[in-house]
Residue frames as qw, qx, qy, qz and C-alpha x, y, z in Angstrom:
[[0.887, -0.023, -0.341, 0.311, 44.07, 48.57, 198.38],
 [0.429, -0.897, 0.097, 0.049, 46.01, 49.74, 201.43],
 [0.208, 0.782, -0.582, 0.083, 49.76, 50.28, 201.63],
 [0.523, -0.367, 0.745, -0.194, 49.95, 47.17, 203.84],
 [0.852, 0.333, 0.378, -0.139, 48.19, 45.10, 201.17],
 [0.575, 0.784, -0.235, 0.015, 50.57, 46.44, 198.53],
 [0.150, -0.711, 0.676, -0.126, 53.61, 45.73, 200.72],
 [0.745, -0.109, 0.645, -0.134, 52.57, 42.06, 200.85],
 [0.804, 0.566, 0.181, -0.025, 52.71, 41.97, 197.04],
 [0.109, 0.872, -0.470, -0.079, 56.30, 43.24, 196.97],
 [0.970, 0.131, -0.135, 0.156, 59.06, 40.86, 195.93],
 [0.610, -0.629, 0.259, 0.407, 62.71, 40.55, 196.91],
 [0.287, 0.799, -0.409, -0.335, 65.40, 41.87, 194.56],
 [0.249, -0.354, 0.891, 0.140, 66.80, 38.32, 194.59],
 [0.629, 0.369, 0.647, -0.223, 63.59, 37.14, 192.85],
 [0.609, 0.787, 0.059, -0.080, 64.68, 38.77, 189.57],
 [0.724, -0.224, 0.294, 0.583, 67.92, 38.71, 187.62],
 [0.024, 0.685, -0.227, -0.692, 69.70, 41.38, 185.64],
 [0.637, 0.427, 0.575, 0.286, 69.00, 41.41, 181.90],
 [0.355, 0.547, 0.184, 0.736, 70.89, 44.31, 180.36],
 [0.007, 0.287, -0.254, 0.924, 69.67, 47.55, 181.93],
 [0.671, -0.317, -0.040, -0.669, 66.43, 45.98, 183.22],
 [0.378, -0.259, 0.845, -0.274, 65.49, 42.75, 184.97],
 [0.554, 0.005, -0.710, -0.435, 64.04, 39.45, 183.88],
 [0.088, 0.709, 0.668, 0.206, 61.12, 39.27, 184.81],
 [0.108, 0.556, 0.045, 0.823, 60.52, 43.01, 184.39],
 [0.436, -0.557, -0.588, 0.392, 60.16, 44.74, 187.75],
 [0.002, 0.773, 0.139, 0.619, 59.22, 48.15, 189.06],
 [0.501, -0.166, -0.538, 0.657, 60.85, 49.75, 192.08],
 [0.239, -0.919, -0.207, -0.236, 59.65, 52.32, 194.57],
 [0.626, 0.170, -0.286, 0.705, 62.61, 54.41, 195.71],
 [0.353, -0.880, -0.260, 0.183, 63.05, 56.78, 198.62],
 [0.415, 0.693, -0.147, 0.571, 65.06, 59.93, 198.06],
 [0.462, -0.082, -0.491, 0.734, 67.26, 61.33, 200.80],
 [0.156, -0.816, -0.494, 0.257, 65.47, 63.75, 203.16],
 [0.251, -0.601, 0.127, 0.748, 67.95, 66.40, 202.00],
 [0.286, 0.235, 0.666, 0.648, 66.88, 66.07, 198.36],
 [0.229, 0.380, 0.160, -0.882, 65.00, 69.14, 197.25],
 [0.157, -0.124, -0.818, -0.540, 62.15, 67.37, 195.49],
 [0.541, -0.191, 0.015, -0.819, 58.39, 67.60, 195.68],
 [0.938, -0.128, -0.143, -0.289, 57.95, 63.84, 195.92],
 [0.351, -0.640, 0.676, -0.100, 60.18, 61.85, 198.26],
 [0.643, -0.013, 0.765, 0.027, 59.13, 58.48, 196.81],
 [0.422, 0.540, -0.421, -0.595, 59.64, 57.78, 193.10],
 [0.816, 0.067, 0.569, -0.082, 59.06, 54.75, 190.91],
 [0.482, 0.671, -0.403, -0.394, 60.23, 53.22, 187.68],
 [0.929, 0.234, -0.286, -0.006, 61.74, 50.25, 185.87],
 [0.607, -0.680, 0.407, 0.054, 64.26, 48.56, 188.12],
 [0.542, -0.563, -0.190, 0.594, 67.24, 49.04, 188.19],
 [0.406, 0.419, 0.256, 0.771, 67.56, 51.67, 185.46],
 [0.217, -0.849, -0.235, -0.421, 65.34, 54.15, 187.34],
 [0.705, -0.654, -0.073, 0.265, 67.41, 53.69, 190.49],
 [0.647, -0.026, 0.178, 0.741, 70.55, 54.63, 188.56],
 [0.133, 0.650, 0.302, 0.685, 68.82, 57.71, 187.11],
 [0.458, -0.847, -0.199, -0.182, 67.71, 58.85, 190.58],
 [0.751, -0.444, 0.020, 0.488, 71.20, 58.32, 192.00],
 [0.484, 0.252, 0.228, 0.806, 72.65, 60.49, 189.22],
 [0.072, -0.717, -0.301, -0.624, 70.03, 63.20, 189.71],
 [0.516, -0.783, -0.044, -0.345, 69.81, 63.29, 193.53],
 [0.006, 0.666, -0.679, 0.308, 73.08, 61.70, 194.68],
 [0.002, 0.083, -0.975, 0.207, 71.44, 58.69, 196.31],
 [0.703, -0.149, -0.112, -0.686, 68.21, 56.77, 196.74],
 [0.260, -0.193, 0.912, -0.253, 67.07, 53.60, 198.43],
 [0.467, -0.126, -0.737, -0.472, 64.97, 50.78, 196.98],
 [0.429, -0.179, 0.526, -0.712, 62.01, 50.46, 199.35],
 [0.744, 0.206, 0.559, -0.302, 59.71, 48.08, 197.43],
 [0.070, 0.298, -0.759, -0.575, 60.00, 46.01, 194.26],
 [0.671, 0.311, 0.460, -0.491, 56.92, 44.88, 192.33],
 [0.411, 0.086, 0.797, 0.434, 56.17, 42.78, 189.27],
 [0.190, 0.719, 0.611, 0.274, 53.29, 45.06, 188.26],
 [0.231, 0.279, 0.004, 0.932, 53.69, 48.76, 187.52],
 [0.405, -0.633, -0.326, -0.573, 50.21, 49.52, 188.88],
 [0.743, -0.533, -0.342, 0.218, 51.32, 48.25, 192.31],
 [0.552, -0.068, -0.097, 0.825, 54.40, 50.50, 192.23],
 [0.034, -0.476, -0.224, -0.850, 52.30, 53.51, 191.18],
 [0.581, -0.657, -0.359, -0.319, 49.82, 52.91, 194.01],
 [0.746, -0.418, -0.276, 0.439, 52.55, 52.40, 196.62],
 [0.398, 0.126, -0.010, 0.909, 54.50, 55.53, 195.60],
 [0.236, -0.572, -0.275, -0.736, 51.26, 57.54, 195.73],
 [0.699, -0.612, -0.366, -0.058, 50.40, 56.15, 199.16],
 [0.696, -0.267, -0.196, 0.637, 53.87, 56.89, 200.53],
 [0.224, 0.199, 0.095, 0.949, 53.75, 60.40, 199.11],
 [0.116, 0.419, 0.575, -0.693, 50.31, 60.95, 200.66],
 [0.355, 0.293, -0.309, -0.832, 48.54, 61.15, 197.31],
 [0.781, 0.253, 0.470, -0.323, 45.82, 59.21, 195.55],
 [0.357, -0.180, 0.756, 0.518, 46.96, 57.00, 192.67]]
């Protein structure tokens, strides 16, 4: 599946609602770190929004790029954006 195909599967953050530290329905974000972040991978993924908060604490900031309902889609998109094979 190409990055374009995966992007079409992404959902809007308004499609889920907060449920404690996660969302209902569970969702998985792909986040972009700042270009100034000294990290080996610029794009990270994890349970939304808890992972976003962890990345902000660790790197100062990050941006939600894509939000998915399936973790496998988030893994594949992060790998594609990082230039790696999932």
